[in-house]
C-alpha positions in Angstrom: 40.4 79.6 -25.2 40.4 80.7 -21.6 38.1 84.0 -21.1 39.7 86.9 -22.5 42.5 85.0 -23.2 43.2 87.0 -26.4 43.8 84.1 -28.2 42.2 82.9 -32.1 42.0 80.9 -34.5 44.2 82.2 -37.4 42.8 80.6 -40.9 45.7 78.6 -41.2 43.7 76.7 -38.3 46.9 77.4 -35.7 46.0 79.3 -32.1 48.2 82.2 -31.9 48.4 85.1 -29.4 47.4 88.3 -30.6 47.1 91.8 -28.7 44.1 91.9 -26.5 42.9 95.9 -26.6 41.2 95.9 -23.1 43.1 95.4 -19.7 42.5 94.8 -16.1 43.7 94.1 -12.5 42.3 92.6 -9.8 43.1 91.8 -6.4 43.2 89.2 -3.8 44.0 89.5 -0.2 44.6 86.5 1.9 46.8 85.5 4.8 49.5 82.7 4.9 51.3 81.8 8.0 49.7 84.6 9.8 50.9 87.6 7.6 48.7 89.3 5.2 49.1 88.4 1.0 47.4 90.6 -1.2 47.2 89.0 -4.8 47.3 91.0 -7.9 46.7 89.5 -11.2 45.7 90.7 -14.9 43.0 90.1 -16.9 42.7 90.8 -20.9 40.1 90.6 -23.6 39.9 92.0 -27.2 36.2 91.9 -26.9 35.2 94.6 -23.7 36.7 95.7 -20.3 34.1 93.9 -18.6 35.2 90.7 -20.4 38.9 91.7 -19.0 37.8 92.6 -15.7 36.4 89.1 -15.3 39.2 87.4 -16.6 41.7 89.5 -14.1 39.4 88.4 -11.4 39.2 84.5 -12.0 43.1 84.4 -12.7 43.6 86.5 -9.3 41.3 83.5 -7.4 42.8 80.6 -8.8 46.7 82.7 -8.2 45.5 83.4 -4.6 43.7 79.4 -4.3 47.6 78.2 -5.5 49.1 80.2 -2.5 47.1 79.1 0.2 47.9 75.3 -1.4 51.4 76.3 0.0 52.3 76.5 -3.9 55.4 78.8 -5.0 53.6 81.3 -7.1 54.8 85.1 -7.2 51.8 87.0 -5.5 52.1 89.9 -7.9 52.0 90.6 -12.1 54.3 93.5 -12.8 53.4 95.8 -15.9 56.3 94.9 -18.4 57.7 95.5 -22.0 57.7 93.0 -24.6 60.8 91.3 -23.7 60.3 90.6 -20.2 56.5 89.6 -20.7 57.4 86.0 -19.9 54.2 84.4 -21.6 51.2 87.3 -21.0 49.9 88.9 -24.1 52.0 91.6 -25.5 50.9 94.8 -23.5 50.8 97.7 -26.0 49.0 100.2 -28.0 47.2 99.0 -31.1 47.3 101.3 -34.2 46.1 99.2 -36.8 44.5 95.3 -37.1 44.4 93.4 -40.7 40.6 92.8 -41.2 41.4 89.1 -41.4 43.3 88.8 -38.3 46.7 88.1 -40.1 48.9 91.0 -38.0 48.2 94.1 -35.6 50.5 97.1 -35.3 51.5 98.2 -32.2 53.4 101.1 -30.6 56.1 99.1 -28.8 57.4 100.7 -25.3 60.5 102.8 -26.6 57.7 104.3 -29.4 58.2 102.6 -32.3 55.5 100.6 -34.7 55.7 97.0 -34.6 54.2 94.3 -36.8 53.1 91.2 -34.7 52.3 87.9 -36.9 50.9 85.2 -35.4 51.6 83.1 -38.9 54.6 84.9 -41.2 57.7 83.3 -40.3 60.5 86.4 -39.5 64.1 86.5 -38.1 66.3 89.1 -36.7 69.6 88.6 -37.1 72.1 90.6 -35.5 75.6 90.6 -37.4 78.5 89.6 -35.3 80.7 92.0 -33.5 82.3 95.0 -35.7 85.9 96.0 -35.9 86.6 97.7 -32.3 86.2 101.1 -32.3 88.3 104.4 -32.1 87.1 104.8 -28.4 87.6 100.8 -27.6 91.2 101.7 -29.2 91.9 104.8 -27.1 90.9 102.6 -24.1 92.8 99.6 -24.4 95.8 101.3 -25.3 95.8 103.7 -22.5 95.2 100.2 -20.1 98.6 98.8 -21.6 100.0 102.3 -21.2 98.9 102.8 -17.6 100.2 98.9 -16.5 103.5 99.3 -18.7 104.0 103.0 -16.7 103.4 101.0 -13.3 105.6 97.9 -13.8 108.7 100.3 -14.8 107.8 103.1 -11.9 107.6 100.4 -9.3 111.3 99.3 -10.8 113.0 102.4 -10.7 112.7 103.5 -14.5 112.3 107.1 -14.6 109.0 108.0 -15.9 109.4 109.6 -19.3 110.9 105.6 -19.9 107.9 104.3 -18.3 105.6 106.2 -20.9 107.5 105.4 -23.8 107.6 101.8 -23.3 103.9 102.0 -22.3 102.9 103.6 -25.5 104.9 100.9 -27.8 103.7 98.2 -25.9 99.9 99.9 -26.5 100.1 100.5 -29.9 101.7 96.9 -30.8 99.5 95.4 -29.3 96.7 97.2 -30.9 98.0 96.7 -34.3 97.9 93.0 -33.5 94.6 92.8 -31.9 93.4 95.0 -35.4 95.6 92.6 -37.6 93.6 89.5 -36.1 90.5 90.7 -37.3 91.0 91.4 -40.6 92.9 88.0 -41.1 89.5 86.5 -39.9 87.4 88.5 -41.6 89.7 87.9 -45.1 89.4 83.7 -44.0 85.7 83.8 -43.4 84.2 87.2 -44.7 82.6 90.0 -43.1 79.6 89.5 -40.9 77.4 90.2 -43.4 78.6 87.8 -45.8 78.9 85.0 -43.1 75.2 85.8 -42.3 74.0 85.3 -45.9 76.2 82.2 -46.0 74.2 80.4 -43.1 71.3 81.5 -45.0 72.0 80.0 -48.1 73.4 76.6 -46.5 69.7 76.0 -44.6 67.9 76.9 -47.9 69.9 74.7 -50.3 69.1 71.8 -48.9 65.4 72.6 -48.6 64.3 73.6 -51.8 60.5 73.9 -50.6 62.2 77.3 -48.7 62.1 80.7 -49.9 63.2 83.5 -47.9 63.2 87.5 -48.7 66.0 89.0 -46.9 66.5 92.5 -45.9 69.1 94.8 -44.1 68.4 96.5 -40.7 70.7 98.7 -39.1 72.5 95.8 -36.7 72.0 92.9 -39.2 69.3 91.1 -41.1 65.6 90.2 -41.0 64.4 87.2 -43.0 60.6 86.6 -43.9 59.8 83.1 -45.5 57.3 83.9 -48.0 56.8 80.0 -49.3 53.8 79.5 -46.5 52.6 80.2 -43.3 53.4 78.8 -39.6 51.8 77.7 -36.4 53.9 78.9 -33.9 53.2 75.8 -31.9 53.1 73.2 -34.0 56.1 74.5 -36.2 58.3 75.3 -33.4 60.9 72.1 -34.2 60.8 73.9 -37.9 61.3 77.2 -36.7 64.0 76.4 -33.9 66.0 74.6 -36.6 65.5 77.8 -38.6 66.6 80.6 -36.2 69.6 78.1 -35.1 70.5 77.8 -38.8 70.6 81.5 -39.2 71.6 82.4 -35.9 68.5 84.8 -35.1 68.9 86.7 -32.2 68.3 84.5 -28.7 66.3 87.0 -26.8 64.0 87.6 -30.3 63.8 83.6 -30.5 62.6 83.2 -26.9 59.8 85.9 -27.0 58.5 84.4 -30.5 57.9 81.0 -28.5 56.5 82.5 -25.7 53.9 85.0 -27.4 53.2 82.8 -30.1 54.0 85.1 -32.9 56.6 86.8 -34.7 57.6 90.5 -35.1 59.5 93.4 -37.2 60.0 96.8 -36.4 58.3 98.5 -39.2 59.9 102.3 -37.7 62.7 103.8 -36.6 64.0 103.6 -33.1 63.9 107.2 -31.4 67.3 107.6 -30.6 68.4 106.8 -34.3 66.6 110.0 -35.3 67.5 112.5 -32.9 64.8 111.8 -29.8 67.2 111.1 -27.1 64.7 111.3 -24.7 62.2 107.8 -23.1 58.4 107.5 -24.3 56.7 108.6 -21.2 55.2 107.8 -18.8 57.9 104.3 -18.4 58.4 101.7 -18.7 55.9 102.7 -22.3 53.5 99.8 -21.6 49.8 100.0 -22.4 47.5 100.9 -21.3 48.2 104.4 -20.1 46.8 106.1 -16.7 44.6 108.9 -18.8 45.7 111.4 -16.4 49.5 110.5 -18.1 48.1 110.5 -21.6 49.0 114.1 -22.7 52.3 113.5 -21.8 52.5 110.2 -24.3 50.5 112.0 -26.9 52.9 114.8 -27.1 55.8 112.4 -27.1 54.0 110.0 -29.7 54.1 113.8 -32.0 57.6 114.6 -31.9 58.4 111.0 -32.8 55.9 110.6 -35.7 56.9 113.7 -37.2 60.8 112.7 -36.8 60.6 109.7 -38.7 59.4 110.9 -41.6 61.8 110.1 -44.0 63.7 106.9 -43.0 62.9 103.1 -43.2 63.2 100.7 -40.6 65.0 98.0 -43.2 65.5 97.9 -46.8 65.0 94.7 -49.3 68.2 92.9 -50.1 66.9 89.5 -52.3 64.8 86.6 -52.2 67.0 83.4 -51.4 65.7 80.0 -52.3 63.3 78.6 -55.8 60.3 77.4 -53.4 56.9 79.3 -54.5 55.2 81.9 -52.8 52.1 81.8 -50.5 49.9 84.3 -51.6 48.8 85.0 -48.0 52.4 85.2 -46.2 53.2 87.2 -49.6 50.5 89.2 -48.6 51.4 89.8 -45.0 54.9 90.6 -46.3 53.9 93.2 -48.7 52.1 95.2 -45.6 55.0 94.9 -44.1 57.5 96.3 -46.9 55.3 99.1 -47.3 54.8 99.9 -43.5 58.8 99.8 -43.3 59.5 101.9 -46.2 61.3 98.7 -47.4 61.1 99.1 -51.0 62.5 102.8 -50.8 66.0 104.1 -50.9 65.6 105.8 -47.8 68.0 105.7 -44.8 67.7 103.2 -42.3 67.1 103.8 -38.8 
């Protein structure tokens, strides 16, 4: 692996991207077509700040040479959170590292704890859109009323007639929308049922598979426990699984780019009555020492508020495959830290 890449070889033999402890930034200045250009590149290392600095200098020099040669290379990299880091390692504070390198727990850009596992296949599945809310109902009905009132008023009809007609049209249209939604739900099942059927169809034709299913606030979390996966070498299998269960598209993309799988272990702040963001923004690591007190104060509030909540709850095992001991051990670590085997409310 290149210097300071934060990449190591796992027990299963796969290269997997881990989370560096040390970060640095280097700059190179050059002139291109008579104008000054400053190239900025990050470097990282799991070993030391010195190695991170050397890596940053190396990457900055490479980028400057590419720009000088006329290649279309962005002069600057930005500090961005996990879901915007196209190919850079995960830039988050490390809270816990497994002694055997099987997983790392980090604090993400909005403050929650996340499990990052290079070989434990995890899929995040959001349910289909729920039944339209009361707010959406009111909005649609108001729009129908306004449209009908405008049409009737322009034709010279009295305002009371326009209002009555608009209300009738809005009510009828909305009842039709709800009836259509309920008909589809009765025919195909609710979102949870449909998601379960997709998982069962995938596993039924693959007797070696075994998947643990968990309920999350918005859908399902699926963890394969029959073997470990190489995010690079097993990519075709992983992508087939993601497509079959309709894994969240952004999550699937980031698993591919970061070469690891990921699961949130603690509640989202806004679900436990913490409405302000983790500071300083954008919440990525490392943080300027002058701003650490602000961050630490927010973290203390969050850690106190998250007690009494789980991130998911275990539902069932699906499939008849044998459990892999290593996959099961990482899954147990997930279950403990996520509160998955408790009766706590999920958030």
